[in-house]
N, C-alpha and C positions, 0 to 999 in steps of 0.2 A: 180611761181606757176599763177594758173588760177587767174583772178580778180585783178592783182597787175598792179597797174599803177603808174611809177614814186615813186617804191618801198614802196607803200602804198595799202592797201586793199580798194577794191572797195566796194560800199552800197551794191551791190547784195550780195558778198561775206559775208559780216559782218550779213545781214539779213538772208540768208542760214545757217549760223553759229550758230546765236540765235534760228534758228526753227529747228537744228540738221542736218542739211542736208550734208554737207562737211563729205564724209567718209572717214576714214582710215588716210592714209598719209597725204591727202589732208587735214583733220581736224587738225591734229597735226600739220602741215606747220602752219596754221592760229593761231593756239593756241603758237606757239613759235613764231610768229611774233607778235602777242598781247602783249607777256612777254616783247617783245624787243622796243614796239614802242608806246610811249606815246598817239600820236597823233590818232592812229588807236585804241589803247584801249580805250580811249576817246569817239571817235565816236562809238565804241561799246556800251558803257554806255549810248549814247544820244538814240542810236535805243532800247535798253532794255527798256529805262524809256518811249518811245515813244509807243513801243509794249503794256506794263504793262497797262499805260493809256487808250490804246484802247481796250484791251481786258476787262476794266473794265465799257465799256460805256454798257448802255441797249440796246438789240436788239431791233429792231423796224420791223416791218411788213407792208407791203402796204396796203393802204385803200383798202375795197371793192370795185370791180370794175375797180382797176387801170391798170391789165392787158389789160382787154379789151379797156380802153379809150388809151393807147398808141398802141394797135395793129390798133385801128380805125384811129388814127391821121397817122400813118405809111401809111395805105391803102389811105387816103387822099390826102398826100404828094405825093405819089407815081402816084398817078391819074391825077396830075397836070403836064402842058406841060412843 
């Protein structure tokens, strides 16, 4: 199975599973593994909790002129010897 290392699911596979990315048989294999591996199931719950908390954070927008200040700094750094 993709993303398995030492018989456990990788963080990337667990995150993709939460986002609904593993299609078909791979998704079914992940579900089967989670049903028989307490360690991976526990890690999935940690990722689920983290995603939930991150999803609840307010969105932030950069301040007015932020882009222009960053571009100006990049141009200044690029011009330095």
